[in-house]
C-alpha positions as CSV (number, residue, x, y, z in Angstrom):
1,M,-17.7,-37.9,1.0
2,T,-20.2,-35.2,0.2
3,N,-18.9,-31.6,-0.1
4,K,-20.6,-30.5,3.1
5,F,-18.1,-32.6,5.1
6,K,-15.0,-31.3,3.3
7,L,-13.0,-28.5,4.8
8,P,-12.6,-25.2,2.9
9,Q,-9.2,-24.8,1.2
10,G,-6.4,-23.6,3.4
11,V,-7.7,-24.7,6.8
12,L,-6.8,-27.7,9.0
13,D,-8.3,-29.9,11.7
14,Y,-6.0,-30.6,14.6
15,L,-6.4,-34.1,16.0
16,P,-5.4,-34.8,19.6
17,E,-1.7,-35.6,18.9
18,E,-1.4,-32.6,16.5
19,C,-3.2,-30.4,19.0
20,Y,-0.8,-31.6,21.7
21,S,2.3,-30.7,19.7
22,K,0.8,-27.3,18.6
23,T,0.0,-26.3,22.2
24,L,3.4,-27.5,23.5
25,I,5.3,-25.5,20.8
26,E,3.2,-22.4,21.5
27,N,3.9,-22.7,25.2
28,K,7.6,-23.0,24.6
29,L,7.7,-19.9,22.4
30,I,5.6,-17.8,24.7
31,G,7.7,-18.9,27.6
32,C,10.8,-17.9,25.8
33,F,9.4,-14.5,25.0
34,K,8.2,-13.9,28.6
35,D,11.7,-14.8,29.8
36,Y,12.9,-11.7,27.9
37,G,10.3,-9.5,29.4
38,Y,7.6,-9.6,26.7
39,R,4.1,-9.4,28.1
40,Q,1.3,-11.3,26.4
41,I,-1.4,-9.4,24.6
42,D,-4.5,-10.4,22.7
43,T,-6.9,-8.6,20.3
44,P,-10.3,-9.5,18.8
45,I,-10.5,-11.7,15.8
46,L,-13.0,-9.2,14.4
47,E,-11.9,-5.7,13.3
48,R,-13.6,-2.9,11.3
49,Y,-13.1,-3.1,7.6
50,D,-12.4,0.6,7.4
51,L,-9.3,0.2,9.6
52,F,-7.7,-1.6,6.6
53,E,-9.5,0.2,3.8
54,S,-7.6,3.3,4.8
55,G,-4.3,1.6,3.9
56,I,-3.1,1.0,7.4
57,G,-0.5,-1.8,7.3
58,K,-0.6,-1.9,3.5
59,V,-2.8,-5.0,3.7
60,S,-4.3,-6.1,0.4
61,L,-8.1,-5.7,0.6
62,K,-8.3,-8.8,-1.6
63,K,-7.0,-11.0,1.2
64,L,-9.5,-9.9,3.8
65,F,-12.3,-12.2,4.9
66,K,-15.3,-9.9,5.2
67,V,-18.5,-10.3,7.4
68,T,-21.5,-8.0,8.0
69,D,-22.4,-6.9,11.5
70,I,-26.0,-6.8,12.7
71,D,-26.1,-3.1,12.0
72,G,-24.8,-3.4,8.5
73,D,-21.2,-2.3,9.3
74,L,-18.6,-4.3,7.4
75,L,-16.1,-6.2,9.6
76,V,-13.1,-8.4,8.7
77,L,-11.3,-11.3,10.3
78,R,-8.0,-9.9,11.3
79,P,-5.3,-10.6,8.6
80,D,-2.4,-10.2,11.0
81,M,-1.6,-9.3,14.6
82,T,0.6,-6.3,14.0
83,V,-2.0,-3.8,12.9
84,P,-4.3,-4.5,15.9
85,I,-1.5,-4.3,18.3
86,S,-0.4,-0.9,16.8
87,R,-4.0,0.2,17.1
88,I,-3.9,-0.6,20.8
89,N,-0.6,1.1,21.3
90,C,-1.8,4.3,19.7
91,T,-5.3,4.5,21.1
92,K,-5.1,2.9,24.6
93,L,-1.6,3.2,25.9
94,P,0.4,6.2,27.2
95,E,3.6,7.0,25.3
96,G,6.5,4.7,26.2
97,Q,8.3,1.6,25.2
98,Y,6.5,-1.7,25.2
99,K,7.5,-5.3,24.7
100,F,4.6,-7.5,23.7
101,C,4.2,-11.1,22.7
102,Y,1.1,-12.8,21.3
103,Q,-0.5,-15.9,20.0
104,G,-3.7,-15.9,17.9
105,K,-5.5,-16.9,14.7
106,V,-5.3,-14.8,11.6
107,F,-6.9,-15.1,8.2
108,S,-6.1,-14.6,4.6
109,M,-8.7,-14.8,1.7
110,L,-6.0,-15.5,-0.9
111,E,-6.0,-19.0,-2.3
112,E,-2.5,-20.0,-3.2
113,S,-1.6,-23.7,-3.6
114,G,-0.4,-25.2,-0.4
115,K,-0.9,-21.9,1.6
116,L,-3.0,-21.8,4.7
117,R,-5.8,-19.3,4.9
118,E,-6.4,-19.7,8.7
119,F,-3.3,-20.0,10.7
120,T,-1.9,-19.2,14.1
121,Q,0.6,-16.4,14.3
122,I,2.9,-16.3,17.4
123,G,5.5,-13.6,17.8
124,V,6.7,-10.4,19.4
125,E,6.5,-6.7,18.9
126,V,8.7,-3.9,20.4
127,L,6.9,-0.6,20.2
128,G,8.5,2.8,20.9
129,A,12.2,1.8,20.7
130,K,14.8,1.8,17.9
131,G,18.5,1.3,17.6
132,N,20.9,-1.5,16.9
133,G,20.4,-3.0,20.3
134,V,16.7,-3.5,19.8
135,D,17.2,-5.0,16.3
136,I,19.9,-7.3,17.5
137,E,17.6,-8.6,20.3
138,I,14.8,-9.3,17.9
139,V,16.9,-11.3,15.5
140,M,18.6,-13.2,18.4
141,L,15.2,-13.9,19.9
142,A,13.9,-15.2,16.6
143,I,16.8,-17.7,16.5
144,K,16.7,-18.6,20.2
145,S,12.9,-19.2,20.3
146,M,13.1,-21.5,17.2
147,L,15.8,-23.5,18.9
148,E,13.5,-23.8,21.9
149,T,11.0,-25.7,19.7
150,G,13.7,-28.2,18.7
151,L,14.0,-26.8,15.2
152,K,17.3,-27.5,13.5
153,D,19.0,-26.7,10.2
154,F,17.4,-23.3,9.6
155,Q,18.5,-19.8,8.7
156,I,17.3,-16.3,9.5
157,E,17.8,-14.5,6.2
158,L,18.5,-10.8,6.7
159,G,17.8,-8.0,4.3
160,H,17.2,-4.3,4.4
161,V,14.6,-2.3,2.4
162,G,16.9,0.8,2.6
163,F,19.3,-0.8,0.1
164,F,16.7,-1.1,-2.7
165,K,15.0,2.2,-1.7
166,G,18.3,4.0,-2.1
167,L,18.9,2.4,-5.5
168,I,15.5,3.6,-6.6
169,K,16.1,7.1,-5.4
170,S,19.2,7.2,-7.6
171,M,17.1,6.5,-10.7
172,N,14.7,9.5,-10.4
173,L,11.6,7.4,-11.2
174,N,7.9,8.5,-10.6
175,D,5.6,6.4,-8.5
176,E,4.1,4.5,-11.4
177,Q,7.5,3.6,-12.7
178,V,8.7,2.5,-9.2
179,N,5.7,0.2,-8.9
180,E,6.4,-1.3,-12.3
181,L,10.1,-1.9,-11.4
182,V,9.3,-3.4,-8.0
183,E,7.0,-5.9,-9.7
184,L,9.8,-6.8,-12.2
185,V,12.4,-7.2,-9.5
186,E,10.1,-9.4,-7.4
187,K,9.6,-11.7,-10.4
188,K,13.3,-11.6,-11.0
189,D,12.4,-10.7,-14.6
190,S,15.8,-9.7,-16.0
191,I,14.5,-9.3,-19.6
192,G,11.7,-7.1,-18.3
193,E,14.2,-5.0,-16.4
194,Q,16.2,-4.4,-19.5
195,V,13.1,-3.4,-21.4
196,F,12.1,-1.1,-18.5
197,A,15.6,0.5,-18.4
198,K,15.5,1.3,-22.1
199,K,12.0,2.7,-21.8
200,V,12.7,5.1,-18.9
201,G,16.3,5.9,-19.9
202,L,18.2,4.3,-17.1
203,D,22.0,4.4,-17.5
204,K,24.1,1.2,-17.8
205,K,25.3,1.4,-14.2
206,S,21.8,1.5,-12.8
207,L,20.8,-1.4,-15.0
208,D,23.8,-3.4,-14.0
209,L,22.9,-2.9,-10.3
210,L,19.4,-4.1,-10.9
211,L,20.6,-7.2,-12.7
212,K,23.0,-8.0,-9.9
213,L,20.3,-7.8,-7.1
214,P,19.2,-11.4,-7.3
215,M,22.8,-12.5,-6.8
216,L,23.3,-10.6,-3.6
217,F,22.6,-13.4,-1.2
218,G,24.6,-15.7,1.0
219,S,27.0,-15.4,3.9
220,V,28.3,-12.2,5.6
221,E,30.9,-11.7,2.9
222,I,28.1,-10.7,0.5
223,L,27.7,-7.4,2.5
224,D,31.1,-6.2,1.3
225,E,30.1,-6.8,-2.3
226,A,26.8,-5.0,-1.7
227,F,28.7,-2.1,-0.1
228,S,30.9,-1.7,-3.2
229,M,27.7,-1.3,-5.2
230,C,26.2,1.6,-3.1
231,V,25.6,4.8,-5.0
232,N,24.3,6.9,-2.1
233,E,24.3,7.2,1.7
234,E,20.9,5.4,2.1
235,M,22.3,2.2,0.5
236,A,25.5,2.4,2.5
237,A,23.6,3.0,5.7
238,A,21.5,-0.1,5.1
239,I,24.6,-2.3,4.6
240,N,26.3,-0.8,7.7
241,N,23.1,-1.5,9.7
242,L,23.2,-5.1,8.7
243,K,26.9,-5.4,9.5
244,T,26.2,-4.1,13.0
245,I,23.3,-6.4,13.6
246,Y,25.4,-9.4,12.4
247,K,28.2,-8.4,14.7
248,G,25.8,-8.2,17.7
249,V,24.2,-11.6,16.9
250,K,27.7,-13.1,16.4
251,A,28.8,-11.8,19.8
252,M,26.1,-13.9,21.4
253,G,27.0,-17.0,19.5
254,Y,24.2,-17.3,16.9
255,D,25.9,-16.2,13.8
256,K,25.8,-19.6,12.2
257,Y,22.0,-19.1,11.8
258,I,22.4,-15.9,9.8
259,S,22.5,-15.4,6.1
260,F,21.7,-12.4,3.9
261,D,19.5,-11.5,0.9
262,L,19.8,-8.0,-0.5
263,S,17.2,-8.5,-3.2
264,V,14.3,-8.0,-0.8
265,V,11.9,-5.5,-2.2
266,G,8.5,-6.6,-1.2
267,K,6.4,-4.5,1.2
268,M,8.7,-1.6,1.0
269,N,5.9,0.7,2.0
270,Y,5.4,-1.3,5.2
271,Y,8.9,-2.0,6.4
272,S,11.4,0.8,7.0
273,G,14.7,-1.0,7.8
274,M,16.0,-4.5,8.3
275,V,13.7,-7.4,7.3
276,F,14.2,-11.1,7.8
277,K,12.6,-14.4,7.3
278,G,13.1,-17.9,8.7
279,I,13.8,-20.5,6.0
280,T,14.9,-24.2,5.9
281,K,16.0,-26.5,3.1
282,S,13.3,-29.0,4.1
283,Y,10.4,-26.7,3.3
284,G,9.6,-24.3,0.5
285,R,7.9,-21.5,2.5
286,P,9.2,-19.1,5.1
287,F,8.0,-20.2,8.6
288,L,8.8,-16.8,10.2
289,I,8.9,-13.2,9.0
290,G,9.8,-9.9,10.7
291,G,11.5,-6.6,10.4
292,R,11.4,-2.9,11.4
293,Y,8.3,-0.9,10.6
294,D,8.8,2.6,12.0
295,N,6.0,4.3,10.0
296,L,3.0,2.0,10.6
297,C,1.7,3.9,13.6
298,D,1.8,7.2,11.6
299,S,-1.5,6.1,10.2
300,F,-3.0,6.3,13.7
301,G,-1.6,9.8,14.2
302,K,1.5,8.9,16.2
303,H,5.1,8.2,15.2
304,V,6.2,5.1,17.0
305,P,9.2,3.1,15.9
306,C,8.5,-0.6,15.9
307,V,10.1,-3.9,15.2
308,G,9.0,-7.5,15.6
309,F,8.5,-10.9,14.0
310,A,5.8,-13.6,13.7
311,A,6.1,-17.4,13.3
312,Y,3.5,-19.4,11.5
313,M,2.5,-22.4,13.5
314,G,1.2,-24.6,10.7
315,Y,4.4,-24.3,8.7
316,L,6.5,-24.6,11.8
317,Q,4.8,-27.9,12.8
318,T,5.2,-29.3,9.3
319,I,8.9,-28.5,9.3
320,L,9.4,-30.0,12.8
321,S,7.6,-33.1,11.6
322,I,9.8,-33.4,8.5
323,Q,12.9,-33.0,10.8
324,K,11.4,-35.6,13.2
325,K,11.5,-33.0,16.0
326,L,7.8,-32.7,16.5
327,P,6.9,-33.4,20.2
328,K,4.4,-36.2,20.8
329,P,2.3,-37.1,23.8
330,N,3.4,-39.9,26.1
331,S,1.7,-43.2,25.3
332,V,-1.0,-44.3,27.7
333,D,0.2,-46.9,30.1
334,I,-3.2,-48.1,31.5
335,V,-6.8,-47.6,30.7
336,I,-9.3,-48.3,33.5
337,G,-12.8,-49.6,33.0
338,F,-15.3,-50.5,35.7
339,E,-18.7,-51.8,36.5
340,F,-21.0,-48.9,37.3
341,D,-21.2,-49.5,41.0
342,Q,-17.4,-49.8,41.3
343,M,-16.7,-46.2,40.3
344,K,-15.2,-45.3,43.7
345,I,-12.6,-48.1,43.5
346,A,-11.7,-47.2,39.9
347,E,-11.2,-43.6,41.0
348,K,-8.9,-44.7,43.8
349,L,-6.9,-46.8,41.5
350,F,-6.6,-43.9,39.0
351,D,-5.4,-41.6,41.7
352,E,-2.7,-44.1,42.9
353,Y,-1.5,-44.7,39.3
354,K,-1.2,-40.9,38.7
355,A,0.6,-40.3,42.0
356,N,3.2,-43.0,41.0
357,G,3.8,-41.3,37.6
358,V,1.8,-43.8,35.6
359,N,0.0,-42.3,32.6
360,A,-3.4,-43.7,33.4
361,V,-6.8,-42.9,31.7
362,K,-10.2,-43.6,33.3
363,S,-12.6,-44.7,30.5
364,F,-16.3,-45.1,30.4
365,A,-16.1,-48.8,29.6
366,T,-18.6,-50.9,31.6
367,T,-17.6,-54.2,29.9
368,I,-14.3,-55.8,29.0
369,E,-15.3,-55.6,25.3
370,Q,-15.8,-51.9,25.6
371,L,-12.5,-51.5,27.4
372,E,-10.6,-53.4,24.7
373,K,-12.0,-50.9,22.1
374,C,-10.9,-48.0,24.4
375,M,-7.4,-49.5,24.5
376,V,-7.2,-49.5,20.7
377,S,-8.5,-45.9,20.3
378,C,-5.9,-44.5,22.8
379,N,-3.1,-47.0,21.9
380,A,-2.8,-48.1,25.6
381,K,-0.3,-50.7,26.7
382,K,-2.6,-52.4,29.3
383,G,-6.2,-52.4,30.5
384,I,-7.6,-52.7,34.0
385,F,-11.2,-53.7,34.6
386,V,-12.8,-53.3,38.1
387,T,-15.7,-55.7,39.0
388,K,-17.5,-56.2,42.3
389,D,-15.3,-59.3,43.0
390,S,-12.0,-58.6,41.4
391,I,-9.6,-56.3,39.4
392,L,-8.9,-57.9,36.0
393,E,-6.0,-57.2,33.7
394,V,-6.8,-57.0,30.0
């Protein structure tokens, strides 16, 4: 196959069966969101480059697909749905509380092995509301919506950026040192952390806390251990927030889907409170991410507390396929072919079959040989061919 027929890295074709399952899963998710009062919203795929160049959403400029407009302006293919929805909220809507859901294509320029660069995000955003009740609903809805798709054996792993932010504040580091430390913690580079601690003069207690971070994951009991490590009110408040969210989710019967990871440090400048991701043992990437981001809209000149999550359809479909939970279209019962002047009879037969619940397909086959090929291509159980004199079974 020549290169011109190959797909770019990180994009997929969806054949009919895959497109069927994708659409059905999306409809189930959107239906679940709408049942909870979330209204669907959509935004353009194209956005202005300077929207992201200014740092809104803390999106890496390296991940942006850039295109040039006819007037020379630089545009981008949207890298996520949250920033455009925040733009709408701050520029087109009156102040208030909004519950939105969405489904749309987003794009990432980064080429990581096995990672999609064009994918469908489907999720929810609550804008203008904060409090434990809102956070609990978002986490519960993440769980409930995934169950609606048929997904099994998954966890929503909860963390809180306030825990690590509080730890950093206790160390009196400058911005450059903070960035260096975040990179070390994300890499789980314990040797690097020890070198860093010596370089900036961290005390033993602070270093011990850093080295324990990667171990702070697991069931709800880990929160008590994390609480015992708190050195200021911000860290303690983060743990208490997670305990309250867990208590609320447990009250609704979904606690078995919750686990915790207090080593979360990524995107601290984006998220402001709880963060979470959907994970499963059968797949190595999160299929869902979310959290509270109360400061994003500040970039648009308004302070609007926000929380939400997004599921990634490509990864979700893969997991459902691995778990043998991927919905498949019903097999075709009958394919109808006909001589050209018998189209009216074929149409009548087609209508009768459909009215009786038979999954019939009317083909364009005008010979029995053509009909047999159609039966193979759609994996049909039986063929019917209409001639001037008779109706033949194939």
